[in-house]
N, C-alpha and C positions, 0 to 999 in steps of 0.2 A: 748352344742354346741360342735360341731366337728371341729376340728382345721385342714386346711390341708394347711397351712404354718407354721413349728414349727421350723425355723432356727432360731437359735439367733442374725444371722447377718443379715444387711440388705438387702434387696431385689438388685440384678443386677440393671442398669439403662434399660438393655435388657427387663426384665420380667417386669418392672414396666410399660414401654411402651407396653408391652405387654397386661398385665393387664387393664390397663387404654383405650387402643384401643376397648379391647372385651367390657367394660362398656356400650358403646353407651352413655356416659354422659360424661367422657372428651375425648374421643377418637379423634384423628385425622382427620381431615376431608380430603376426598380425594383430593391430588392436592392442596393442602393446602400451600405448601412449592412455588410455584411458582406465590404467589399473594403477595408478601412481596418485596417491593422496597428494597432488600438485598444487602451488601456488599459480601455476600457465599451466594449461593445458600441451602436451607434446602435438603438435603436428595437425590441428584444428585449424579450419579456417576461419579468418577475422580475428576480431581482441578477443585474448585468451581470459578466462574468469582468472581472477586474484584471490587465491584463498588468503584469509587474514593469516599472520604467526601470533600463534599464540601468546599471552602476554608471561606466561612461566611454567617451565618444566622441571622437571627431575633430572635429567640429563639431555643434553643438546651432544648430537654428534656432527662434525664438521666434513665433510666428503661422502657423497653418492658413489663413488666406485667399490668394488667386491669387498673393500676391507671395512668401509663402512656399513654399510650394508649385512656383512656379515655380524658386525658388532650387535647392531640394531635386532637384529633376528635371534642371535643367542640371548641378548638381555631379556628381551621377550619373553623367550623360550623359559628363562628363570625366575619369570612372574614379575618383570620391573614393568611399572606403568609410566605414563607421562615422560615417552620417550620422544624426541624431538630430531630428525637428520634432516640437515642443511646443505644442498649441493650449489655451488656457485653457477653453474649451467647447467647440464641435461644430466639426467642420472647414467652412469656409464659410460661420458663420451669423455671423459679423461684416457689414461693410458688403460684404463680396463678394456675399453673397446680393441686396443691394439695388441693386448697381450697374446701370446703364444699358446696358450691353453694346454698348457702340459703341467700334469698331477704326476711327480715323479719323487721316491723315497728316497732317491739316490741323494743325501744332503750328507755336508760335513760335519755335522753334530747330532745327537740323538734326537733331541728334542725339537728339530725343526724335522726329522724322519717321521717321528710321531703326529707332527702337526699335518704334514702331507700326509700320511696314512688317514687320518679322522676325514679330510678336506674329500679325500676319495671315498670314503663310504659315505659322507653327507650327502655329495653332489650326484650318489647314484641313485640316493632313496629321495633327492629333494624334488625331482619330477613326480614321482609317485605323491609326494605330501602337497606338492602344489599346483599340479596342473599343467605347469609352465615346461615347456621342452627345455632341457638345460645341454643340449648336444653332447652329452656323457656316451662314451665309447671306451671300454676297455681293452686298450689296445694291448698294453705290454711296455717295456722297452727293453733297447739292449745298449749297454754301457761298454764301447769299444777299447780295446787297449793295443796302441801300436807295437808296444814293447815291454819288456819283463817288468819294469817299475811301477809301470801304470799297471799291470796286469797286478801285482802285488797288492798296490793300494785298492785294486776292486774287490781281491779276495780279502781285505782286510774290512772294507766296507761290506761284505757279504756276512762275516762273522758276527758284527755289529748288528746286522740288521737280523739276524736270525735272534738275538737276546732280545728283541723287539717284538719276536714271533712275526717276522714279515717274510714271507716266502721268496727266495730269491736263487739261483742258480749259477754257477760259475760253467760256464760252456765253451767248447772249442768252436774253431773258426768256421767249421764243417756244420756246426748247428747253428751259428749266424746266417748261414748261407740257407738254410732250409726255413727258418723264421723269417727272414726277408731276402727277397729274391735279388733285389737292386745292388745288395750290399757288394763291393769288391773286399772279398777277404783276403788277398795275396799277401798283406803286411802285417795282419794281424796275429798278434800272441793270445787273445782270448778272448773272453767277452763275461759281462755279465747281465744274466736275464732277468728282470724282475716283472714275473706276470701280470700282476697286479695292478702296474702304472696305467693311466686312462689319460683321454682328450675330453676337455668340454669346449665349451663355448662360452668364455670369459664372461659377455656383454647379458646372454642368455641364464648362467648362474646368477649374475648380477640383478637379474631382473626377477625371479624366481624368488631370490632371497628378500627382495625388497616388497615382492608380491607378500610372502608369508608372514616379513615381519608389520607388515600392514596390518594382514588379518590378524594380528596381536596385538592391534591398538596403535602402532608405531604412526606420527604423522612425518611426512616426507613432505619437505617444501624442496621445489628446483627454483634455479636463478635468484638464489639468495646467500650473499655474499657476508662471510662474517668479517667484521673489522677489527675486532680484538675482543679479548675475553676479561673482563673486569674481576679483580682480587679485591679482598678487604680481609685485613689480619691473616695473610697468607692461606686463605680459602677463597675457592670461587663463588661468585655470588652471581654473574650474571653476562650474559654473550652481546655484544652488539653489533649489529646487524646494519645491512644498507636498507633494509624494509623495518628497524627499530630493535628496540632492546629484548631479550628475552631471561627473566629470572632463571637462575636453575644453581644445582646443589653439584653436577658434576659436568665437567665437558670432557669430551675427547676427540683427540687430534687425529683424525684420519686422512688428511688433506694429501697424502702421497707425495707429488711432485712438488707441492707447496706447503709441506708440512715444517720446513724451516721457517720459511717467510712469515707464514704465520705464527708461530711461536715469537720471533722476534718482535711481530707487531703487536703481540699484548702488553697489557698495563704493566705487570710483571716479566722481563724478557725471559723465554723458556727456550734452551738449549736443546733442538732437533737436531744433530748431526747427522744430516745427507746432502746429498749433491746428484743432481741430474747428468746423465751421460746419452747421448746419441746412441741407438739401437736399430739394427739394423736387421733386416727379414726378409726375404725373396718369397715369393708367391709364383706358380706355373700353373699355365693352362692344364687342363685335363690329360694326362698322357694317354697314347695310343691304346693302350691297355690301362685303362682307369685304376688307379691304385685303389685297392680298397678301404675304407676308412679304419678297417680294425688291425692295419700294417701295423707293425711297432715302431714305436719311436724309436730311432737312433740318436745315440749320443755320442759323438769321436771325439771325445775332449783333444786328443792329439792333435786334430784337426781341427780344431775351436769351432766346431759346427754342431747341431743338432737339425735331426730332419723328423717332420711329421707328415702324413699323409692330410692331402686340404682339398678337399670336393675334387678328386679323381687324380690330382695331381701331387705336389708336395709345396709344402711351406719347410723353410731352411736359414735359420740365422745362425748366432753365432757372437763368439766374446773375443773379439781381436787383440791384439797386441799393443795397437795403438789409439788406443779409445777417443771420441772427441767429446768433451765437458761441456754441459751448458749453463750458462745461468740462465734463473729463470727472476726476471726483475718483476715483481708484482705477481699474481696470481690471474693467469689471462689466458684463457682455454683458446684464444687463437694463436699462442704459441705453438701448440701441439700443431695445428693444422697448417703453419706453415714450414714447419721442417722441411730441409731439403733431401732430394734423392744425392746419393754420392755413391756413383758406380766404381769411381777408382778406388774410394774407399774400402767398398763391397768385395773389390777383385780377387783379394787373398782368400774369402770366405767361398767366393764362388769358385774357387781354383779346387779349393779342398773339398766342397762338395763334388763336385765332376768326377775328383782320385776316388771319391770313396764311392760313386754311385757313377760312373761311366756311362749309363745306358741315358743318363738325361740330357747327355750333348745335343739331341735332336728335338730337346721340347720347347717348347714357347713360354718364354716369362711372360708372366703377368702383369705382375708390380713389382717394384722393391719400396719396400714399405720403412721409414725412417720413424721412428717414435722415439719417446724420451723413458730414461727407465732410470730409478734413483737408486744411490747406492750410501750404504753406513762405511764409516772407516774401517770396518772388519767384514764386511761382508754379509753381516747378519742383521734381521731386521730390528727395531727399536720397539718397545713395547713395555706399560707399567706407568704407575704414577711419577709425576716428576718430580724430584726432589725437593724444588724451591716453592709450590704452590699445592696445599693439597684438594684434591677433585678434580686435578688438571691430569686426565690419561693421554697415553700417545700408542698409538701402531700405526706404525708407518715402515717404507722400507721393504715392502714384501707384496706379493699378488697372491697370497695362497690364503686361505680362511683358518687363521689365527684368533679369529671372533671368540671363538669360545673360549678359550686361555683368558682372553682380556676380561670376557663377561664375568669367568668363576675368580677371577680377581678381584672383580670389584664386589662381587655377590659376597665371596666368602673369606676376602683377606688374603687368598693369595690363589693361582691358578692348582689344578690336578696334577702337573706335571713340574721340574724344577727349570723354569725359565731364566734362569742367573744368567746365563750366556746370551740373551736377549734382552736383558733387562735395560732400560733406558739407563739408570744411574752407575753402569758400568762406565759412563762417559762425564767427561765435567765439563765446564765452560772451553778448557784448553784446546777441547777438540772441534769447537764451532768455529773456528776462524775460517771465513772464505777461500781464503788461499790453502791453508791446510787440507780444508773439503775438496778444493778443486784438484789439488796435487793428487792427495789420497784416492781419489777415486780413479784416476787414469793408472793407477796402479792395480786397486781392487777388481776392477772390471774382468781385465784378462786373469786375475787370480780364480777367477770362478772357474775355471775348466784347465788350469796351470796345477801342474804334479805338483801337490803340498805335501813333503816327505817331513819327518818329526823337524822338530827346531827350527824351522823356516821364520824368518822374519820380515816385517813390514820393512821398506827401503826409504820410503816418503815419510815425510813429517818427523825425521829425525832429530837430536838434537835439541828438544822442545824443553824437556825439562835436565837438567842436568847435575849432577853433586859439583862444591866447588873444586872436588878433586879429579874431575873428569879430563883436564888435560894432563894432568899428572900420569892417573892411568895409562892414559892413551898412550902416552911414550912408553910405557912399560910393559906395554904387548897384550892391552885389555881389548878383548873381543866382543863383543855389544849388541846387547839385546835390547828391546824397549817393553818397560809395560806400565800402562796406563800412561804413557807419554813421558816415562823416566826411564832415562838411558841407565843399564844396569850390567855388569860387568859379567859375561859368559864363562869366562876363564883367561887366563895369561900365555899367550904364546912365547916361548923363552926364544932368545937372541938366537938369530940363527937359521929359525924355521921358517919355512914357506909360507907366507901370511896368507896368499892368493887361494893358494892350494888349499889351504883349512878354510877359508871362508867359502870356497866353492865345493868342500867335500859332504854335501848334505845325500844320505843315504838311509835306508832301513835299515840295512845291517850296520856292524860295528862302524864306529865313526871315526875320523883321522884323529879329533880331538883326545882319543880314549886315552893315553899313556900321558898326556899333558894333568889331566882333571885328575887321574891316578895318582900323580906326584904330588898335585893341592892337597889332596885326600891324607896321603902320607905324611906331609908335613902337620895336618891339621890334627893328626892323632901323635904324633913324634917329637913335635919341636913347637911351631908357633907361625900363625895365618892372619892376614888382615883382610877384611872382606868388605870395602864399601855397601852399608845397606842402608843408604840415604832413603832411600825411595819407600821407605815404610812409612805407613801414615800415623801422625801423631798428634792428638788433641790434649788441651788443658781444661780439665772442669773444674772450677772454683766457685766458692759461695763465701758471702760473710757469716755464715753460721752451718748447720746440716744440711742443709739443700744438696749439696752436691753429693755429699754420702747415701742420702735417703734415695736418689734418683738411681744413684749406682746399686744401690742393692735391690731396688725393684726391676732393674734391666739385667742384672748379671747373676748366674747361678750359683756362683760361687759367694765367699763372705768377704766383702770388701772393707770392714769395721778391723781394720788389723792395725799394728803398731806402725806410726811413720816412717819411711824407708822400706816397709815389706813390698814385695811385689807378686802379686797374683795372677795366676793365668785361668783367663775365665770365658767362658761362654756367653754373650747376648743371646736370648732365645725367643721364640714365637711363642703363640699361645698353644702351641703343638707340641712344644719342647724342643723343635728345630733351630741350627744353627743362623743368626741373623747376622751373628759377628763373632769372630774368634779372635779373640787380645787378650794383652798382658797390661795390666792397670798397678800404676807406683803409687802409693800415698806419699806425696812430695810433702804436704805438711796435714795440719788437721782438719782443713778445707779446701786442700788442693790436690787434684790427682792426674796424674800423666798417663795417657790411654795410646797404646801402641797396637796399629792395627796390619793387615797386609794392605799392601800397596794400591791394588785394586778395589779396595773397601772405603777410600775416600769419600766418595759421594754415599754409598749406600748407607755405612756408620753413621755419617753427619747426619742425614735423613731419617735414620733410625733412632737417634738419640734425643733430636730437635723434635721428634714426632711425640716424643712422651716427655718431653720436657715442660714443666709448668712453665706459664709464663710469670716470673719470678725476677724483679729487676735486680736482686740479689745473688742470684745465679748467671753463671758467666761461662760459655762453649766458645773455646778459640780454635781453630786449627792452625798448628805451630809445625807442621809438616816443613814448610820453609826455613823456618827457623836452624834447624840442629841438623848437623851431619853425623848419621851413625855408623859407627866403625865396630865390626865384631873381631874382638882380637881372639882365637881359637886356639886352643890348645893347651899341654901340660907347660908349657913356659911364658904362658902368658902371663901369668901371675909373677916373676921374675921381672920382665918386662917395666908392668905397671908399679913395680916397687923401687925400681930404680929412678922412673921418671915423678912418681909421689911423693916418693920416700916414706912410705908408708908400708906396711904388713899387708899383702894381699894372700895369706894364707886362709884358709876355711876357719882356722879359731878365730881371725880379728876381721874376716871380711866372710859373713855367712850367707849361703845358697840363698838365694830370690832374695836379695836386699841391695836399695839403692844408696851409696853415698854420693854427696857432693863434692868434688876433690879438686886439686888442682894437676895437671898434668902437664909438664914441662914447664913454661912461664903462662899458661892459660888458666886460669879460674872459671871456675863454675861448670864444671863436666861433670854429668851424671853417668856414674860409672855403676853399671849394675851387674849381678854377678849372674848371667845367663848369657847361653848363647844361641839358643832357637835350634841347636843340633844334637842336644844330649851331651858333649863333649867338654872336658872345663874350660873356663874362660870367662871372658868380659865384655859386655856391651857397653860403648862409651856416645853419650850423645852431645855432640860437643856445638857450641855456638857455631853457625856456619863463619864467622870471622877471626875466629881460631883454628879452621879445618885444617888448613893447609899447616900451619905451624906444627899441631897434635899429629897429623900423618906423618912428616918430616920426623919429628921426636921419636915416634915409635919406631919409624923402619930402621933409623941410624942407632938407637939403642938395642933394636933385636937383632943387629948382625950376629952379634954374636951366640945370638940364639937359634940362629939358622931361618931368620924370618922371610916370609914371602908372601906375595899377594896370592889370593883366592878369588875365585867367582862363584856365581852362583850353582853352576852344574856340579863342583865341589860340594856346596851347601846343601843341594838336591841328593846327592845320593848318602850323604853324614844322617838328613833327617828320615829318608825311608830306611834305611838299616836299622835306625834305632826306635822305628814304627812311628815316628810322627805325623803325625796328621794335617794337611794343610786346607785352611778355606779357600772353597774355590774350584780345588782338583779333588778333594776328598771328603770334605766337609760341604755342604750345603743346607739350605732351609727346611729340607726334610730328614736331616740326621738329625738324632738325638745324641746328648752325652751316653746315654745307657748302651747306644747301639756302637758307639766306637770306642768304647773300654774308658771312657772318663766322669764314670760317678762318684771318684773322688774328689772331682772338681764341682760338683753339687752340693750344696749345704742345704739338704732338706729341713736341716732343723735351725737354721739362723734365724733370728728374732721377726724378721721381715719377710714378708709374700716376695717372688719373684715371678716375673713374667715366665708361663711354661712350666711351672713347680706341678698343677693338677697333673697336667699331661704327663710328667715324668714319673709322678706318683703311680697312676693308673700303669704306665707302661712297666715301671718296675715289679708292680704285684701281677701283671698278668704277663710277663715276661718278653723279651725283645724277639720281633720277627726278620731281623737281619743282624749280620756283625761283622764289624770291621775285623779283617785277618790280615797277617803277612805270608806270602806267600813264597817262598825259595826254589826255583828252578831246578830241577836236576835232570841230569840227560840233556842238558842244552848245551851246544857249541858254540861260544861267545864269540868265536873268530869266523864260524861259517854260517850259523844258523841266522835267521830273521829275528832283531831286538822286538822285546816287549817295549812299548812304549804306554799306553792307556789304553781303556775300551776293548780290552781283552775278554773274552766268554771267559768264564772260570765253569769248568764240571768238574762233580765229583760222584763218582762209581758210576762215571757215563752220562751220568744226568745234568744238566745247564741249572746251574744254581746261581750263578751271580756274574759280576763281571769286574774287573780292576779300575782303579783310578787314578793311579800314580804309579810308576818304576823306576829303575836305576841298577844300575851295577854297584853291587856291593864289591867296593875292594878289599875289604875284610875277608868276608868270605868268599870271594872270588867266583861268586856267582849273582845270577840277575836276582832280584828282590821287587816282589809286585804286592802293592798295597790294593785291597779292595773289599767289597762288599760282598755277603752270601746270603741265601736265605734257603732255609728247608722248602720244597713244594708240599704245599698242605692238601687235603683235601677239599673240594669244592665248596664254596662259603665258608669254610671253615680257616682262620688264619694261622699259619704254623708258628713256633715259638725256636730260636735257636736254642739247643743243649752244649753243653762241652761237649758231650759225645759225638756231635756232629760234628765237630770243628776236628777233633782230635782221632775221630775213626773212619775218616773218608778216605777215600784215593782220589786224589785232586787230580788235575789236570786242566793247565791254562791254553787257550785256543791262538795259536799265535798265524794270522792268515789262513787259517784252514789245517794247520799241523797241531797237534795237540802235543805237550810238554808235560811228563811228569812234576808234580811241585809237593813240598813239604807245607802244610798249613800250619801256623804257630796265631798262638792269642797274644803273643809277648815277646819282645826281642832275643836272638840268641844269645845267653848269658857271655856265650866266650866274645861278644863284640865288648864287654867292657871289663877285660880282665889285668889290663893295663891301665886302668886308671878308676880311681872313685866313681860311684855311682850315686848321684845325688837325687833322693827318691823325689823330693819335690818338681825337681826339673825334669822327669822322665813323664813322658806321656802314654804311660802304663797302664795296663787293665786290672781293677780287682777282682775280675770276673772267676778266677781261680778259688779264692773264698767266700763264694756265694752256694 
């Protein structure tokens, strides 16, 4: 390759504008500057006219990139008025003007694929709607695989995309060569062809969205800096800018690269955990035979590069193994313009490009672009209302048009798709450390193209939150995973096993920890195991009168007016009847309740309760997650261990199911002992004040030796709960799932004295029937040793017709088969909702698609009775359906 830009310094803004305008891809549209409702005219001679800011608005959006204009456009389309969009510089002059412009559905999670698919259709029609050219070209894309593991991951992606109705084809290398003549196919195992993928000019799309938004009454003001957001009593009241204040009800942080700083600059600090990295891509001059604009985009993830056509030449960038994080001290547009070229840093990606397209060796390089790209701690965007301030919304960490979903959220209370994987409440303040973000972003950026096999874990930001038993468990062979910043044991490696080999044995097939987890499950069923579950979210709600009970009766579908000491499994539902939280509530005293929720629900659950909590000084909510170590003692000999340590009979006659007693265990007082295990197996949960944690653990392990006690981890817990047909929030349950759909109607008390949120929706659903149903699928004719394993997200077919998808999966060591949990729904007539019937579940021939291969499965609405032959089944502790009695 010959390079015509060899300067080590950054290109001047003037030269960059010249390159951009000549490209025909990101170039300014003639006359564009006169279309903005702008305080300062773009590009006119002389002193620009300044349009005054309005004194008040309903919504203020900060950020004039493609994300901000998309939100403004979609809010306006939904009928919102008094919308003001503020941009500190020029519209689209931030990272939007430097985006590669590739619209692809090849995403790691379904909601991101849905968003990309919607963006594709929106951008295709936007030019017709606005009259503004967007540079939209439907090119299709090719995801290449250099090895069989990558090819398997692409096959799994293809199966998932078909569930969404997105066309895709798994193809051979020869077909790749036919679709893209420049691609060297000699080392390819195959590829995934996505014919609907496209390219756009991001600045032109941004311009079109802004024009459309302005035509619906949105006011757009450039060169206006938001200094901070004013908050009163937990609600947004106004925005302070360098040109004066604007009173408003809603504020949306779409500041992209500077969203973190803007959140920290607010009157009440808002955590927006993202961090910038330098991102490089190469532009060439037109090839000797110019590359048509319709040439498919190439994503060579094993080579860590992407390539698209660009003005007769190519644009090629990538996600290197050694990214360069940047700090953004203040929100200064010049920071982007002054970023330096780094040819040495780009060299591995240039080499990968020439290996994949050798004919480019003779082409001439026009420019190496270095631009900032912001990333979140888990590679997914941030969206939604912040937990601390009502009316403060965020959409950042992405470059696609998710504005539709945020606009729906603000209009209807929640978007049309399950966005929990993207919701800002999945993070807490602990992920907002600048040092943490800087280190994590150096791992996250390479992971975008890394081969991610099931059960992979982040390596940075570890040991951030740990149980008091962490060191003790670590010395006993614990292998760790992280959840919401908390270290949790996956399994325990027996003495003499190769720890390094186990850590590196990541595969789509049978994993090397299979036998280890199997022995832990066996011990849970036949003897006794202890699992440290301290990561669980724990709240205490108390009041001087009945206020705490009244609040929980409103929030919970089950009846909380139970005797002191009772444990109630319940959902906290939204108005649609979907789960906002799935929890266990213990009535500690007449006016005090102990709430136990999933680990990653800590911020979300807190925000949900506070949102509905009256402003009453006699009602108090406290997060006590850090106060208690939670030990799960599972197995038929658990009662023997506790009996010896407490000198109290732990038999069901003396300690009934779903009951809590405060007891002494060993020398420690005040231990909350609960007769439940979250697995359906017999046993107890011990909530131990942290100062007693090590003592209680040591005593349990010492006394338990005679009963065969051992440590166990979350992989064993997962196997136990899935074979018992237990649904977990965040995996099987979400805000769109109702108790009736997952067989939990017995946890809904329609006849309790008080109303609860979601009751009307559930009554309607009970009368009309459920449109989908949570089922268990046991794989048949599946070889655990040789066949690919199901993990989650596999399509489910009934009589050859697509009817659903799996949500979680595990190997059942009891059945010696794989068990999948998931939802199925019958395909109905157009416009008529279909209703699940018992015959639909029990009389169909089911198959589970694993990377394109279908395996027959037996569908069940309840656990297999053989699973419970060795122990007494406790009805209230089982998450079974009463579907049979309907």
